[in-house]
N, C-alpha and C positions, 0 to 999 in steps of 0.2 A: 377646680376652679376652671369655666371657660378662659380664653386668651384669644384675640381675634386682632390678627394684622393685614390693613390695608396695602396692595400695591397697583402701581402701573399708571397713576398718575404722571402729568406731564402739560407740557404747553403745544398745543394742535392748533390748523387753521382751523375757519370755520370751514365746515363741509365734511370734516376730517373725524378720524376712528381710534380709541381709545378703550382698551378692554383694562375695567380695576378688577382687583381677585381680591377678596377674603378668605384669608388664610385661619385655619382655627385650632388649637390646642387645646387641650386637659377634658373636650367630652363631643359628642361628635355632634354634627350642626344637623342632622336628623330629628334629632328630640326637638326644635324650635322654631319658631318662626324669623329668618334670615332680611333684616329691613336694609336698604342700599337711603341712605340721604346725604339731601343737598346743602351747604349752605355758605349762599352767595354774603360777601364783605358787607358787614352791617344788618344780617336779615338771619330771620330763626330760622335754624334747621325745615327739612324738610323731606318730608317724600319721596324718594323719588320709585322706590321698585323694591316689592317683595314676594315670597319666597316660602310655603309652608315645608318645614322638611320631612312633615310626616306624609300629604302629601302630591307635594312637587305643583302646588296651586300657585300662580304667579295674581300680582297685580300692578300693574303699571300707574302713575300718574299722568292728566290728562298732557300732560305741556312734553314730556318723554315716546307717551305709544305709541312702537309703531317706528324710532328709532333707538328705543335703547330693549334688550334682551336680559333677561338675567336666570343663569342655571346653577343647579348643585351638583358638586361630583363627589357622591358618598365614599368613594376611594381614599380621595386625596382628602378629603374633608375641608373642602373648601366652597364657596359661593364664589362667581364671577358677574359680571357686570357689561355684557357688550355698548358700546356706547358709536353710534356713526349716526351721521351728519350732522354734526356737532356743533351748536350755534355761541354766538357767546353771551349768553346770557346762563347758559348750564355753567360757567368758569364758577368755581365756588369750590370747597371742602365737601371731598365724600366720603361717610363715613358709613362704616357698616356695624350691625347691632345686632344681639341674638336677645328675643325676646318671646311672650307669647303672644304675639299682635303688632299688626302693620299700624306702628303711630312713634314717633318718638317716644310717647309714653310708656309704651311695654316693651321699651328695651330696656333689658339686664345689664348685657354685659355690651361694651363700646368698645371699637377700634383706635390707632389714634387718627386717623383720616389721612388722607391725600388729596392732595393739591391739583383739580384739572384746570387750565385755564384755557380759554378757547380764543386765541385771537390771531388779526393776519400781522 
């Protein structure tokens, strides 16, 4: 059974940076599409970025294109999300999920989430 655990969230000022990490146990992440999803207060969970473990292909939401970078470390079995140029609207709980596609509905395994707050 694949288990995921996010870390790296916190409070950061607008324009700042954070790096989120999704650590996996129980199975290699390279067998899955790994997605990062953000959920702002009172809103639905939305895809932020995905990486395909099979070929390394990546996708980004328009709102984060050019500011966020997703990467996978097969040796450590982790997926990271480097976030820069953070904006208040990036605030929310960020989850990683493993599944067969880049959508919340495709997520088969989910982490518990990590809080990101962007505020001055």
